[in-house]
N, C-alpha and C positions, 0 to 999 in steps of 0.2 A: 504493500499499500504506499506507494510514493506520490502523495498529493500535498500540495501546499494548504489545502483546506479540506475539511471533512465534509461529507454530504449531510446537509440538514434538511428535514421535511419542511416544505413552504409554510404549513400551518404553524409548526413550532417556531420558526424564524419570525413569522408575522406576530405571533402572540407575545414572544419575547421582545420584539422591537416596540410593539404597542404599549407593553407595560413599562419599558424603559421610559418611552416619551410621556405616557400619561402621567406617571408619578415622579418624572425628572429624576430617575434613579442614578443616571450617569450624565455628567455635563462637561463642557470644555474644561480641560486642565485637571480633571480628577485624577486622583491616584487610588486605584482599586485594588484591594487585597481579596483574593479568592480562597475560601476554605476548601481545599481540595482533598477529599478522603480517598479518591481513587475509585469510588463507586460510579454507577452508570450516571446519576444525577449530576454530580459535581464535574465529571469529565465532559459531559455534554455541555454543561454551562461554560467550561473552560474553552471549548470550540466555538460557542456562540459569542463569547467576549472577543475571541481572537478574530472572528468574522466581522463583528461589530467595529473593532479597531481598525480593520482594513477598509471598511466600506462606510462608516459613518462620516457625516460632514463636520464633526468635531473631533478633536485630539484628546486622548487620555491614556494613562498607563495602567496596566494591571500585572499582578504577580500572583501565580498560583502557589499557595503554601500548604504543605502536609504536616500535621503535627505528628511527630514520631513520639509514641508513648514510652519509648525506652524499654520495650519487651522484645527486642530483636526482630521487628517487622522487616519483611523483605519489600522494599519499595522500588527495586530495580526496574520493573516492567513500567511503573508509572513514570519514573525518570526517563527511561528511553523513549517512551511515548511522547512525552512533552518536548524532548530534544529533536524528535523526528519532525514534529509539526511546528517547531519554533514557539512553543508556549513557554513563557518565563516562569521558572519553577525553582522552589526552594523547600528543603526539608528542614523543619525546626525540631530540633532534638530536645527532649524534655524528660523529666524524671516522673511523669505522671502516674506510671504503672507502679513504681516503687512506693510512691506517696499513697496510691489507693490500697496497696496491700496492707499498709499500716493503719488505714482509716476505715476500710469498708468491712463490716462484720460478715463472717461466713454465712451464706445463704440469704443475704439481703440483696435489694435491688440496686443495680449499678448504673443504669441508663443515665439518669439525671445527673449522678456524680460525674461521670466521664464527660457528659455534654457540658456541664459547667466548667470543668477544668480545661477541656479543649477550647472552648469559647474564650475563657480567660487567657489562655495562651495566645490566641489570635488577637485579642485586644491588646495584649502586651506587646506583640510584634508590631501592630499598627502604631502604637504610641511611640516606639523606639525608632522606627523608620518612617514616621510621619505619613502613614496612610490614613486618610480621613474617611474612606469608604470600605466596609466590609461586606463582600458578596457571599450569600449563602444559597445552597441549592435547593431549598424547600420548594415543593410543588403543590398543586391543588389538592391531590390526596393527602399530604401531609397536614394541610390547613383544615380539611374536613375532618380527619381523624383527631386533631388536636381539639377541635371545636366540641366534638361529641364526648371526648374523654374529660374535657373541661366541665361540660354540661352534666354528664352522668357521675363523675367521680369527684368533682371539685365543686359543683353548685355554683358555676359562673359561666357566662356567656362571653367566651374569649377565643381567639384563633390566632392566625399569623398574619400580620399586616405586611404589605409589600416593602414598607420602609418605616423605620423608626430610629430615633437617636438614643445611643447609649451614652447619656450625657456625662456620667462618671468617667467615661474613657474619652469623650470628645470624638466619637466614631459614629458615622451614619451606617446603619445596618440595612442592606437591601436584599430583596428576594426576587430576582428578575424572572424566575420560573414559576411564581406563585399562581399563575392561571393556567399553566401546562399540566396535562395529565401525566402520571406516572408511567402509564403504558406507552405513551408517546416517546418518553425519554429512554424506555428499555428498548423499544424498537429501533430508535436512532442509534443507540450503542450497539446493538446487534448488528445493524445493518453495515456499520463502519468497522466492526471487529474491534472495538475498544478493549484493551487489557483490564477488565474490570478486577478490582480488588475485592475478594469475597470475605467470607466469615473467618478466614484464617488470621486476619488482622484485627479481629474483634477481641478485646480484653476479656470478655466473658469466657472465651475458650481457654484461657489461661488461669482463671480463677474460678472457685466454687461459689458462683452467685446466681441468682434467679434470672431467668430470661424475661423480657419485657412482655408479660401476658397480656396486659390490658391494651396495649397497642395493637398487638396481633389479634385479639378478639374484636376490637373495633374495626380493624381493617377487613376482617372476615365478615362481619355483620354488614358493613357498607358494601361489600362486594355482593352479598346476597339481596340486599335491598336494591342495589343497581340492577340486578337481574330481573327485578319486578318493575322498576321504573327506570327506563333507558335514559331519560334526561335528568337524572338525579343530580349529577355534578354540575351541569349547567345551571340548574335551579340554585344549587348551593353557592356557586360562583356569583350569581346575581344578587343573592341574598346577602353575601359579605360585602357587596358593593352598594347595597341599599338598606341601611339600618334605620328602623323606624324606632329610635329610642324613646319616644314619648309614649309608646304603647306598653311600656314596662312600668314597674312600680319603684324604680330608682328615684329617689327624691331630688337627685341632681338634675333630672330632666322633666320634672313635673311642675 
């Protein structure tokens, strides 16, 4: 595969570009840090950012960064892939895995802990190298799952916004894929033969901890529901864009 640019489905490119423009996620002169796990979502986002950089009427920089947990991960395929396509790439080595072994109790949940630690490492990198924008590869399925998990298990109506500011770190966090379906990203990665990093780099496989049961159950439930209502995710996307806050009992909006 000796191409300067990966093949991207027109619908994915269009949705990505519209989201960038609608929420002003990336503008002239921005320096964008991409959190690159090596999975299908973040690798596709890396290629979309590379494509945007080559074709957009404005100039911006971006750097893809993988957080190395310090447990002996093999990132050679991701590194070779980025070099092949000219994606600027850096591996940030950390001691997160050792810290986790000292703080996570055996049999406890791990996802939120590693997510916080990984995000903290990315924020720290942004601050040290003066990157004001952090790009994450969350998609529409992630937003829907988070919404229902928050509703059913947290008693709150919340999801994933396309942009927010982590004020304590002076970083703008963006989600350019937040209106794209996970299946579209999986198909894109498959079509291009991206070297996807799998569960072998997941810290859970090196620790005796619980798997994320709640998210798995929510994903399964949504899949079953979508089988009965084919336009489910289109409706959810529109609902996330059109909040009727005055129809609830929150005193701030009454």
